[in-house]
VOGU-3710 file (C-alpha; in Angstrom, 3 decimals, decimal comma):
1> qrrsinkktk> -34,098/29,322/-23,669  -31,950/27,077/-21,505  -29,334/28,921/-19,505  -25,786/27,603/-19,703  -24,052/26,584/-16,490  -21,767/29,260/-15,135  -18,154/28,068/-15,118  -17,975/28,848/-11,416  -20,530/26,133/-10,749  -18,489/23,454/-12,509
11> sqivviklny> -16,037/21,001/-10,974  -12,590/20,912/-12,552  -11,347/17,329/-12,634  -7,793/16,563/-13,668  -7,255/13,232/-15,423  -3,658/11,998/-15,413  -2,665/11,356/-19,041  -0,595/8,213/-18,640  1,771/7,106/-21,411  0,069/3,709/-21,553
21> isnfsdldpl> -3,466/4,738/-20,646  -6,197/2,164/-21,284  -9,977/2,371/-21,572  -10,342/6,046/-22,513  -14,094/5,376/-22,637  -14,142/5,257/-18,824  -14,016/9,055/-18,895  -16,703/9,605/-21,570  -19,580/10,110/-19,090  -17,584/12,857/-17,369
31> endssvqikw> -16,485/14,436/-20,654  -20,184/14,661/-21,562  -21,324/15,944/-18,161  -22,107/19,680/-18,282  -21,270/20,072/-14,588  -17,662/18,954/-15,142  -14,611/20,508/-16,764  -11,970/17,900/-17,620  -8,292/18,837/-17,777  -5,661/16,309/-18,879
41> vkpgedlgrp> -2,269/16,531/-17,160  0,816/14,566/-18,234  3,614/13,486/-15,887  6,029/16,415/-15,808  3,268/19,013/-15,961  1,897/21,017/-13,063  -1,117/19,444/-11,368  -2,595/22,853/-10,595  -5,438/23,237/-8,113  -8,262/21,015/-9,396
51> daviipgskq> -11,337/19,985/-7,456  -10,508/16,289/-7,950  -8,023/14,000/-9,714  -8,617/10,723/-11,555  -5,842/8,214/-12,279  -7,183/6,002/-15,085  -6,314/2,462/-16,110  -2,997/1,541/-17,704  -1,697/-1,144/-20,063  1,709/-0,866/-18,315
61> tikdlqkihs> 0,904/0,074/-14,741  4,414/-0,122/-13,299  5,998/1,874/-16,133  3,365/4,568/-15,787  3,794/4,581/-12,006  7,566/4,961/-12,329  7,040/7,913/-14,679  4,679/9,530/-12,155  7,344/9,130/-9,462  10,330/10,282/-11,547
71> sglgdqlkef> 8,532/13,314/-12,997  7,605/14,691/-9,573  3,896/14,221/-10,233  3,771/11,611/-7,473  4,861/14,195/-4,892  2,251/16,628/-6,229  -0,470/13,983/-5,882  0,583/13,193/-2,312  0,522/16,868/-1,346  -2,857/17,274/-3,044
81> aksggiifgi> -4,266/14,336/-1,068  -2,789/15,514/2,233  -4,397/18,920/1,741  -7,815/17,262/1,449  -7,871/16,805/-2,325  -10,148/14,138/-3,810  -8,382/11,371/-5,787  -10,004/8,409/-7,528  -8,201/5,544/-9,286  -9,565/3,102/-11,847
91> cgglqmlges> -7,966/-0,355/-12,231  -4,243/0,433/-12,744  -4,903/3,807/-11,138  -6,286/2,014/-8,090  -3,178/-0,188/-7,936  -0,898/2,867/-8,096  -2,628/4,415/-5,083  -1,537/1,497/-2,898  1,560/0,889/-0,814  3,289/-1,521/-3,193
101> ledplglehs> 3,033/-3,435/-6,458  4,776/-6,784/-6,833  5,480/-8,435/-10,180  7,247/-11,748/-9,443  6,601/-13,118/-12,958  7,747/-9,988/-14,786  4,334/-9,509/-16,402  4,338/-5,722/-16,071  8,050/-4,953/-15,983  10,901/-6,721/-17,740
111> srttnnkfkg> 13,889/-5,562/-15,656  14,639/-7,316/-12,386  14,664/-5,480/-9,071  14,699/-6,952/-5,579  11,656/-9,241/-5,568  10,271/-7,095/-8,415  8,611/-4,924/-5,783  7,729/-1,321/-6,566  6,586/1,521/-4,333  3,086/2,841/-4,895
121> lnllhikttf> 1,819/6,323/-4,040  1,020/5,065/-0,537  -2,377/6,789/-0,393  -4,451/3,644/0,171  -3,699/0,758/2,542  -3,642/-1,889/-0,189  -1,016/-3,885/-2,063  -1,128/-5,561/-5,473  0,537/-8,689/-6,807  0,465/-9,372/-10,552
131> eskkilsrkk> -0,487/-12,975/-11,290  -0,551/-15,014/-14,505  -4,322/-15,459/-14,424  -6,150/-12,562/-16,060  -9,471/-11,508/-14,574  -12,041/-10,603/-17,218  -15,689/-10,469/-16,201  -18,794/-8,310/-16,252  -20,038/-7,299/-12,841  -23,263/-6,280/-11,150
141> atalwpsksn> -22,564/-4,958/-7,689  -23,933/-2,894/-4,839  -21,901/0,208/-4,120  -21,573/1,164/-0,446  -19,787/4,460/-1,164  -20,367/7,355/-1,667  -23,893/6,047/-1,029  -25,665/2,738/-1,533  -26,671/2,090/-5,160  -26,650/-0,614/-7,822
151> itgfelhhgk> -23,759/-0,434/-10,278  -22,489/-2,383/-13,280  -19,126/-2,508/-15,034  -16,374/-4,931/-15,979  -13,041/-6,095/-14,614  -9,961/-6,531/-16,812  -6,674/-6,952/-14,955  -3,847/-9,301/-13,884  -3,307/-7,803/-10,453  -4,731/-9,217/-7,242
161> tiatdinqih> -5,189/-6,485/-4,648  -5,711/-6,957/-0,921  -6,078/-4,627/2,047  -2,984/-4,221/4,239  -4,906/-2,713/7,162  -8,660/-3,281/7,289  -8,996/-0,643/10,012  -7,705/2,066/7,708  -9,918/1,475/4,656  -13,420/0,280/3,907
171> plckerslgw> -14,837/-1,425/0,803  -16,372/0,579/-2,021  -18,762/-2,307/-2,827  -20,319/-5,252/-1,039  -17,917/-7,397/-3,073  -14,810/-6,266/-1,248  -12,314/-6,986/-4,030  -13,872/-4,359/-6,343  -12,571/-1,246/-4,619  -11,554/0,583/-1,447
181> vdnsnkklqv> -11,990/3,943/0,245  -9,528/5,535/2,674  -10,752/5,594/6,247  -7,544/6,546/8,062  -7,850/10,312/8,057  -10,865/12,587/7,700  -8,741/14,875/5,519  -7,829/12,134/3,046  -10,438/11,589/0,336  -8,857/8,814/-1,700
191> agtylhgife> -10,660/5,861/-3,277  -10,457/3,521/-6,240  -12,119/0,640/-8,044  -11,396/-2,206/-10,439  -14,692/-1,530/-12,237  -14,288/-0,075/-15,704  -17,405/1,841/-16,720  -18,054/3,014/-13,158  -18,996/6,520/-14,321  -21,662/5,169/-16,675
201> ndvwrkdwln> -23,775/4,490/-13,583  -25,713/7,759/-13,367  -26,689/7,526/-9,704  -23,171/6,597/-8,590  -21,546/9,266/-10,796  -23,762/12,043/-9,450  -23,208/10,888/-5,881  -19,444/11,041/-6,448  -19,659/14,430/-8,160  -21,766/15,729/-5,296
211> qirqhqgiel> -18,977/14,855/-2,864  -16,723/17,107/-4,930  -19,347/19,860/-5,130  -19,916/19,700/-1,387  -16,159/20,093/-0,938  -16,309/23,113/-3,277  -19,255/24,585/-1,403  -21,482/24,786/-4,486  -25,010/23,595/-5,229  -25,431/19,823/-5,392
221> lknteekiik> -26,678/18,026/-8,489  -30,187/16,591/-8,424  -30,193/12,821/-8,693  -33,455/11,896/-10,418  -32,614/8,228/-10,980  -34,058/5,706/-8,520  -31,615/3,859/-6,289  -32,850/0,281/-6,738  -31,254/-1,986/-4,149  -32,019/-5,687/-4,003
//
């Protein structure tokens, strides 16, 4: 008879339940992973003390970001990161982790502010500008972090994101526009990607989960899939 995994050997991952969350399916591989316990937290609720946090994609990134700021969740996320907490953003979640988001055409936000520039969470040295052209494409890429492996997924976004300080971050993939990882402070463990479906890549997912498990000081998962690199 197969023994069930003791709860103490699981990783608790908080997913921020955004008001305009998109692509719920991005989290399915984690929901179905027996080594993970998912907890959804809305802006206004206590973040708690999870092993990692995921900020998912959003249909209204700026509105969701403003809610995170105004509810106090933004401050909680910053404190979590500064204490060595692991944070990962997907698409809109990646954009929120940056220094700023600019929407000169009013695509994401209807009201006018100075230059339509909004403060991000300032946890990654990147900035995003929303442009009229929508990027929609399937991708095959080579991940460089947390280890080298082949990954697939798809992009679906208006924002164009660039690094603001290339000495403070490094690319998540060989194709540099697909994601970034903080490199400014050994304590900070913040990263993000534009690739939806990133967790469907078994090798990559287990590598990422093993970073969390190493941080927890618990046994690492065995990665039986072959890392095929061309």
